[in-house]
C-alpha positions in Angstrom: -137.8 8.2 -59.8 -140.4 7.1 -57.3 -144.0 7.5 -58.5 -147.0 8.4 -56.4 -150.8 8.4 -56.9 -152.2 11.6 -55.4 -155.9 11.8 -54.9 -157.4 15.0 -53.6 -161.0 15.3 -52.7 -162.6 18.7 -52.7 -164.4 20.4 -49.9 -168.1 19.8 -49.9 -168.9 23.3 -48.5 -171.2 25.5 -50.5 -169.2 27.3 -53.1 -166.5 24.6 -53.3 -166.7 24.3 -57.1 -166.5 28.1 -57.5 -163.5 28.2 -55.2 -161.9 25.3 -57.1 -162.4 27.2 -60.4 -160.8 30.3 -59.0 -157.7 28.4 -57.9 -157.5 26.2 -61.0 -155.2 28.5 -63.1 -152.6 28.5 -60.4 -152.9 24.7 -60.1 -152.4 24.3 -63.8 -149.3 26.5 -63.7 -147.9 24.3 -61.0 -148.7 21.2 -63.1 -147.0 22.7 -66.1 -143.8 23.4 -64.1 -143.9 19.8 -62.8 -144.3 18.5 -66.4 -141.3 20.6 -67.6 -139.2 19.1 -64.9 -140.4 15.5 -65.7 -142.3 15.2 -62.4 -145.9 15.2 -63.8 -147.0 11.9 -65.4 -150.7 12.3 -65.7 -153.7 13.9 -64.0 -157.3 14.9 -64.2 -160.5 15.7 -62.4 -162.7 13.3 -60.5 -166.3 13.8 -61.5 -169.6 13.1 -59.7 -172.7 11.6 -61.4 -173.6 15.1 -62.7 -170.1 15.4 -64.2 -169.1 18.2 -61.9 -165.5 18.2 -60.6 -165.3 17.0 -57.0 -161.6 16.2 -56.8 -158.4 15.3 -58.7 -156.0 12.4 -59.2 -152.5 12.8 -60.3 -149.5 10.5 -60.9 -146.3 12.3 -60.1 -142.7 11.2 -59.7 -139.9 12.6 -57.6 -136.3 11.6 -56.8 -136.9 12.0 -53.1 -139.7 12.2 -50.6 -138.4 15.6 -49.7 -139.0 16.7 -53.3 -142.6 15.3 -53.1 -143.1 17.2 -49.8 -141.8 20.4 -51.3 -144.4 20.2 -54.1 -147.1 19.4 -51.6 -146.1 22.4 -49.6 -146.5 24.6 -52.7 -149.5 23.0 -54.5 -152.2 25.7 -54.8 -155.1 23.2 -54.3 -153.6 22.3 -50.9 -152.5 25.8 -50.0 -155.9 27.4 -50.9 -157.8 24.5 -49.3 -159.6 23.3 -52.4 -158.7 19.7 -51.5 -160.2 18.8 -48.1 -158.6 15.4 -48.1 -155.4 14.3 -49.8 -154.3 10.6 -50.1 -150.8 9.7 -51.4 -149.8 6.1 -52.3 -146.7 4.7 -53.8 -147.5 3.9 -57.4 -146.0 2.4 -60.5 -147.3 3.1 -64.0 -147.5 -0.1 -66.1 -145.2 -0.2 -69.0 -147.4 -1.7 -71.7 
């Protein structure tokens, strides 16, 4: 499977953190489904200096780019506009 590093930076609008928290349960449900299918490798929140969530990074893996796109089309943080900017790079987890 091809691996990808996905970095999503949250909106900086007022209320962005509250919006993120309201969408978070749906985002976690999606991550659980990915994990069950073997597509989720790892992920977590990006924090600012005050340790408040301002984004996310995930390593995911898919057989095809079409499968990656299908997930992106359904990801709650994208659909609900929690992430203002999303960057996707090919990635390979080190086997150490």
